[in-house]
N, C-alpha and C positions, 0 to 999 in steps of 0.2 A: 531351496527353493522358493520359499516364500519371500524371502528377503531379495532374491535375484528379480521379482516381478516387482519389486518396491523400487528397487534401483532402477529399473527400466521404465519404470511409470516415471520416476524423476526426472529421469534424463531427456525423455520425450515431453514430459510438460514443461520443461525448463527450454528446449527448443522451441516448444513452441509458441511459448511466452517471448524470447529473444527474437522470432520472425515476425509475431505481431509487433514488438517495438519498433524493428526494423522498417515496416511495412509504414507505421505510423511517422515515422523520421523522414523517412522518403517522400511520402504524400505532404509534409509538412513543407520539404526544400523545392517540391515541384510547384506547390501550391504558391510560395514566395516568387518563385523563379516567372511564373506567370503573371503574378500581381507586377512585379517590378518593369515586366516588359509592356503591361498595360500601361501603366504610367509614364515609361518613357515613349509609348506610342500616342498617348494624349498629350505630354508634354509637347511633342515634335508638332502635332496637330495645331496647338496652341499657337506655336511658334509659325506655322506657315499660313493662318488664318491672320495675325498680325501683319506680318510681311504681306500678305495681299492686300490689306486695308491700308497700309503704307502708301502703295502702289497705285491706288486708286486717285 
């Protein structure tokens, strides 16, 4: 009975740790994607600005 409780505790703890790791990894990927999108937006704005300067 006691060893069964330890086994369940180990399994639940392992699953929680894996869930936490998955959340961290997903957060990093989402943050990186947003950063890349922001960089692309800034580059496009710079190109548009330079294009407008050449037209004047």
